[in-house]
C-alpha positions as a Markdown table, in Angstrom:
| # | Residue | x | y | z |
|---|---|---|---|---|
| 1 | Unk | 30.8 | -3.0 | 10.3 |
| 2 | Unk | 32.2 | 0.2 | 11.4 |
| 3 | Unk | 29.8 | 2.5 | 12.7 |
| 4 | Unk | 30.5 | 5.1 | 10.2 |
| 5 | Unk | 31.0 | 2.9 | 7.2 |
| 6 | Unk | 27.6 | 4.6 | 5.6 |
| 7 | Unk | 27.7 | 2.4 | 2.3 |
| 8 | Unk | 27.8 | -0.6 | 5.0 |
| 9 | Unk | 25.3 | 0.8 | 6.9 |
| 10 | Unk | 22.9 | 1.3 | 4.1 |
| 11 | Unk | 23.5 | -2.1 | 3.1 |
| 12 | Unk | 21.4 | -3.3 | 6.1 |
| 13 | Unk | 19.2 | -0.8 | 6.8 |
| 14 | Unk | 18.1 | -1.3 | 2.8 |
| 15 | Unk | 16.6 | -4.9 | 3.1 |
| 16 | Unk | 15.1 | -4.4 | 6.5 |
| 17 | Unk | 13.3 | -1.3 | 5.0 |
| 18 | Unk | 12.4 | -3.2 | 1.7 |
| 19 | Unk | 11.1 | -6.3 | 3.6 |
| 20 | Unk | 9.3 | -4.5 | 6.4 |
| 21 | Unk | 7.8 | -2.2 | 3.7 |
| 22 | Unk | 6.5 | -5.6 | 1.8 |
| 23 | Unk | 4.9 | -6.6 | 5.4 |
| 24 | Unk | 3.3 | -3.1 | 5.3 |
| 25 | Unk | 1.5 | -3.6 | 2.8 |
| 26 | Unk | -0.1 | -6.6 | 4.0 |
| 27 | Unk | -0.3 | -5.3 | 7.7 |
| 28 | Unk | -2.2 | -2.3 | 7.7 |
| 29 | Unk | 0.0 | -0.8 | 10.4 |
| 30 | Unk | 3.0 | 0.0 | 8.3 |
| 31 | Unk | 3.3 | 2.6 | 5.6 |
| 32 | Unk | 4.3 | -0.5 | 2.9 |
| 33 | Unk | 4.9 | 1.7 | 0.2 |
| 34 | Unk | 6.9 | 4.3 | 1.2 |
| 35 | Unk | 9.1 | 2.4 | 3.7 |
| 36 | Unk | 9.9 | -0.1 | 1.0 |
| 37 | Unk | 11.0 | 3.1 | -1.3 |
| 38 | Unk | 12.6 | 5.0 | 1.3 |
| 39 | Unk | 14.9 | 1.9 | 1.9 |
| 40 | Unk | 15.7 | 1.8 | -2.1 |
| 41 | Unk | 15.8 | 5.8 | -2.1 |
| 42 | Unk | 18.3 | 5.5 | 0.5 |
| 43 | Unk | 20.9 | 3.0 | -0.9 |
| 44 | Unk | 20.6 | 4.8 | -4.3 |
| 45 | Unk | 21.8 | 8.7 | -2.6 |
| 46 | Unk | 23.6 | 7.1 | 0.5 |
| 47 | Unk | 25.0 | 4.2 | -1.3 |
| 48 | Unk | 27.8 | 5.0 | -3.3 |
| 49 | Unk | 27.0 | 3.2 | -6.1 |
| 50 | Unk | 26.6 | 6.4 | -8.8 |
| 51 | Unk | 24.8 | 6.2 | -11.7 |
| 52 | Unk | 23.4 | 2.8 | -11.1 |
| 53 | Unk | 22.4 | 4.3 | -8.3 |
| 54 | Unk | 20.3 | 7.0 | -9.6 |
| 55 | Unk | 18.7 | 5.2 | -11.9 |
| 56 | Unk | 17.4 | 2.8 | -9.5 |
| 57 | Unk | 16.2 | 5.4 | -7.2 |
| 58 | Unk | 14.5 | 7.2 | -10.6 |
| 59 | Unk | 13.0 | 3.9 | -11.8 |
| 60 | Unk | 12.0 | 3.0 | -7.9 |
| 61 | Unk | 10.2 | 6.7 | -7.4 |
| 62 | Unk | 8.3 | 6.2 | -10.8 |
| 63 | Unk | 6.8 | 2.9 | -10.0 |
| 64 | Unk | 5.8 | 4.0 | -6.8 |
| 65 | Unk | 4.1 | 7.1 | -8.2 |
| 66 | Unk | 2.2 | 5.2 | -11.0 |
| 67 | Unk | 1.6 | 2.3 | -8.5 |
| 68 | Unk | 0.0 | 4.8 | -6.1 |
| 69 | Unk | -1.9 | 6.3 | -8.6 |
| 70 | Unk | -3.1 | 2.6 | -10.1 |
| 71 | Unk | -3.9 | 1.8 | -6.4 |
| 72 | Unk | -6.5 | 4.6 | -5.9 |
| 73 | Unk | -7.7 | 4.8 | -9.5 |
| 74 | Unk | -8.3 | 1.1 | -10.7 |
| 75 | Unk | -10.4 | 0.1 | -7.6 |
| 76 | Unk | -12.3 | 3.4 | -7.9 |
| 77 | Unk | -13.6 | 3.3 | -11.6 |
| 78 | Unk | -14.5 | -0.7 | -10.4 |
| 79 | Unk | -16.3 | 0.7 | -7.3 |
| 80 | Unk | -18.1 | 3.9 | -9.5 |
| 81 | Unk | -19.3 | 1.4 | -12.0 |
| 82 | Unk | -21.3 | -0.8 | -9.4 |
| 83 | Unk | -22.6 | 2.0 | -8.0 |
| 84 | Unk | -20.8 | 2.5 | -4.7 |
| 85 | Unk | -20.7 | 6.2 | -3.9 |
| 86 | Unk | -17.3 | 8.3 | -2.6 |
| 87 | Unk | -19.5 | 8.8 | 0.9 |
| 88 | Unk | -19.9 | 5.3 | 1.4 |
| 89 | Unk | -16.3 | 4.8 | 0.8 |
| 90 | Unk | -15.4 | 7.7 | 3.2 |
| 91 | Unk | -17.5 | 6.7 | 6.2 |
| 92 | Unk | -16.4 | 2.8 | 5.4 |
| 93 | Unk | -13.0 | 4.3 | 5.9 |
| 94 | Unk | -13.9 | 6.2 | 9.2 |
| 95 | Unk | -15.6 | 2.9 | 10.4 |
| 96 | Unk | -12.5 | 1.0 | 9.4 |
| 97 | Unk | -10.2 | 3.7 | 11.6 |
| 98 | Unk | -13.0 | 3.2 | 14.3 |
| 99 | Unk | -12.6 | -0.2 | 14.4 |
| 100 | Unk | -9.0 | -0.4 | 14.4 |
| 101 | Unk | -9.2 | 1.2 | 17.8 |
| 102 | Unk | -12.0 | -0.9 | 19.2 |
| 103 | Unk | -10.8 | -4.6 | 18.0 |
| 104 | Unk | -7.1 | -3.6 | 17.0 |
| 105 | Unk | -5.5 | -5.0 | 14.2 |
| 106 | Unk | -8.7 | -7.7 | 12.4 |
| 107 | Unk | -10.8 | -4.1 | 13.8 |
| 108 | Unk | -9.9 | -2.5 | 10.6 |
| 109 | Unk | -11.2 | -4.4 | 8.4 |
| 110 | Unk | -14.6 | -5.5 | 10.5 |
| 111 | Unk | -15.3 | -1.7 | 11.1 |
| 112 | Unk | -14.8 | -1.0 | 6.9 |
| 113 | Unk | -17.1 | -3.5 | 6.1 |
| 114 | Unk | -19.9 | -2.9 | 8.4 |
| 115 | Unk | -19.3 | 0.6 | 8.3 |
| 116 | Unk | -19.8 | 0.3 | 4.6 |
| 117 | Unk | -22.9 | -2.6 | 4.9 |
| 118 | Unk | -24.9 | 0.1 | 7.1 |
| 119 | Unk | -24.4 | 3.1 | 5.1 |
| 120 | Unk | -25.5 | 1.0 | 1.7 |
| 121 | Unk | -28.7 | -0.7 | 4.0 |
| 122 | Unk | -29.9 | 3.0 | 4.8 |
| 123 | Unk | -29.2 | 4.3 | 1.4 |
| 124 | Unk | -31.0 | 1.5 | -0.3 |
| 125 | Unk | -33.5 | -0.1 | 2.5 |
| 126 | Unk | -32.5 | -3.6 | 0.8 |
| 127 | Unk | -30.0 | -5.7 | 2.9 |
| 128 | Unk | -29.1 | -7.7 | -0.6 |
| 129 | Unk | -28.4 | -4.4 | -2.5 |
| 130 | Unk | -26.4 | -3.1 | 0.8 |
| 131 | Unk | -24.3 | -6.5 | 0.6 |
| 132 | Unk | -23.8 | -6.5 | -2.9 |
| 133 | Unk | -22.5 | -3.1 | -2.9 |
| 134 | Unk | -20.4 | -4.2 | 0.4 |
| 135 | Unk | -18.6 | -7.1 | -1.4 |
| 136 | Unk | -17.9 | -4.7 | -4.4 |
| 137 | Unk | -15.9 | -2.8 | -1.6 |
| 138 | Unk | -14.3 | -5.8 | 0.0 |
| 139 | Unk | -12.9 | -6.7 | -3.6 |
| 140 | Unk | -11.8 | -3.1 | -4.3 |
| 141 | Unk | -10.0 | -2.7 | -1.1 |
| 142 | Unk | -8.2 | -6.4 | -2.1 |
| 143 | Unk | -7.2 | -5.0 | -5.5 |
| 144 | Unk | -5.8 | -1.6 | -4.1 |
| 145 | Unk | -4.0 | -4.3 | -1.6 |
| 146 | Unk | -2.8 | -6.4 | -4.5 |
| 147 | Unk | -1.8 | -3.5 | -6.7 |
| 148 | Unk | 0.3 | -2.0 | -3.9 |
| 149 | Unk | 1.8 | -5.6 | -3.0 |
| 150 | Unk | 3.0 | -5.7 | -6.7 |
| 151 | Unk | 4.3 | -2.2 | -6.7 |
| 152 | Unk | 6.7 | -2.9 | -3.8 |
| 153 | Unk | 8.0 | -6.6 | -5.3 |
| 154 | Unk | 8.6 | -4.1 | -8.5 |
| 155 | Unk | 10.5 | -1.8 | -6.3 |
| 156 | Unk | 12.4 | -5.0 | -4.4 |
| 157 | Unk | 13.2 | -5.8 | -7.8 |
| 158 | Unk | 14.5 | -3.1 | -9.2 |
| 159 | Unk | 16.9 | -2.6 | -5.9 |
| 160 | Unk | 17.9 | -6.1 | -6.3 |
| 161 | Unk | 18.9 | -5.6 | -9.9 |
| 162 | Unk | 20.9 | -2.2 | -9.1 |
| 163 | Unk | 22.9 | -4.3 | -6.2 |
| 164 | Unk | 23.8 | -7.0 | -8.8 |
| 165 | Unk | 25.0 | -4.4 | -11.3 |
| 166 | Unk | 26.5 | -1.8 | -8.4 |
């Protein structure tokens, strides 16, 4: 492959971005969905696939937008029903960030869980109710991750369909 062959270079970069993006959904150090979408968008714009490329790019962008909205709305609605406040989630996020730097990789989850539990314990003064809120927050985080993974897989499927069509 010649280094000036844009189509060939894009055909190598795109699957790498898609795979890294899907892994990024599971490993919180990579911007999963954006990386997955960026690889497909590069294929659509620079791959020289004409109308098929543009259709794939538009479809992937629409799926990305819907996935990002669903990633926050669906778990958030469930948390509101369970009585977990936005402030609790915000402080849990800060706890997760602090935990990430204190205990690399797994500290993100540990910090998130610990912060949510402590905030809810201070709010309710009942460890059982604090643990129930923490479990709801963990379920919401898991649901958000599943929505993000499904979105990434749909984007990958759209790209693969475009590869076979083009």
